[in-house]
N, C-alpha and C positions, 0 to 999 in steps of 0.2 A: 445599685449598680455603679460599679465605678466607669468612668469613659477616659477612654485614650483620644489625643488625638495623633491624629495620624494625614500628614500630607494634607492640612486644611478642613481635613474630614475627622466629625467624631465618630468612633467605632464602641460600640458594646461591649466588654468583656465577659457577659453570661450572654453567647448565643445558642440557642436551643439547638441542637443535632437532630435529623432528623432522617433514619435509615427508610431508603427506597431502592430497591433491586441492588438491592448488599452494596449501596455506597450512601457515607454518612451524608447529607447533604444542610447548609448551613440555614438553619429558619427563617431568616430574616430576609431571605430572598422570595424574589417572585417565583411563582410554580413553572410559567414557562421558560422562566432564566434560569431555575434550581434542575431542572430535568436537563440541561444542555451538559452539566456536569458529569452526568453517567456516561461511559463512553457507551458509542452506536447512538445515541440520544442527539440529532443536530436540532437547532431552533425547529426547521420548518416541522420535524416528526415532532415536536415539544408541541409545539401549538395547533397538529393536526390531534394528539391523543388528547389535547386539552378539549379543542371541540367536539370530538367523536364523543369521548363520556361527558363529556358539557359540564367542563370544572372552571370554575372561575380563572382568566388565566392572572388577574393582577393581584391574587387571593396569595399571603406567604405560605411557605412550605409549612412554619410550626404550627398555623392556622388546620391544616387538612386533619380529616376526621380520621380513624381507622377502616372504614368503608371507603374515604377516599384513595387512601392508599393501596388497599386491596384491587380496587378497580383499575388503579393504573396497573399494577403487578400482575393482574387476569389478563388488561387487554396488551401484554409487551409478550404476555406468552401465547398466544392467541395473534397478535401481530395482525389484527384483521383492517388491514393500509391499501391501497393501492399497489400492484406491484412495483412500481416508478420511484415508491419512496422506500423500498428497504433495499438493505445494504449487501445483499448475500443472492443476487439473481443468477439462475441457472448455477446453482453451485458446482463444484466439479466433481464432487464423491454422489451426494444425491442427483444432483440435475433438477434439486426444486429451489424455488425461492423463498429465502428465510430471511426474516430481521433477526440479527445478532444484538447482543447488548453485554458490556460488561467484563468481566475477563475472558468470557466465552470468545468474544469477538478478536482478543489479541492472541489470543492462542491457535485461535482457525488462521490469522493472517501469519503467523510464526512457522506454521505449518506449509501454509500458500509457500512462502519463502526457501521452503529446506525443500518441496518438492523442488521447487523453479533450479535450487541449486542440484539437486542429485541429479537431475535430468541435464544437465550445462547447459541452459537456454540463455539465451543475450541476458534476457533480465537477471538470471539466476548469476551467472559469470559476474555481470556489476555491481551485484547485492554483495560477493563475495570478495570481490575489492574494496569496496565502501566508496564507489563511485557513482551518480547520476545515475539511473535509472529510465527517465524518461526524456533522456534527447538533450539536458542543457547542456552550455557550452561549459569546455573546464577547464579555458586557461588562465582563468584570473577565479574565479570560486573553485570550491571543492581541494584546494591545496592541504595537505596532512601536515604540514612543518610550521603553518602560518604563524607568526607569535602576533601580539598585542600591538607593539611597534608597527607590524608591518613587513620587516626585517626577517628573512630566512637565517640569517645566520647570527653568530652571538658578535662581541665585542671583538677588536681585534687589537 
């Protein structure tokens, strides 16, 4: 295997990719860290998942067996975790607590923003105008014409 030097670190060219939950994950990462690359899985959720299904968090992703990967996917479909760790508590449409991951999470988020825009709520209007939604100040940040040098206009 050829090795590359990258900012003082040695990196291998041939890193095994493992597909978990519809996402290709690098095999040289630890399980707890690698799972956080999937949208909807935080480090806390990843650690809880590993503890509940009894996976070693220090194990590399490429060392997981097929049964381990099936356990992870089955756990994510069931999401048998406490309510406070779920990312969709009291869903607007169903009223249930659920945990979404991957493209489902992004799609649901887009639908939420579209609904806010449609009903013309304050948050929806702020999203439509590409302004901050959560009360940040806008005097110095969120400027649409800010150039790299910090000047608004061009040369004179």
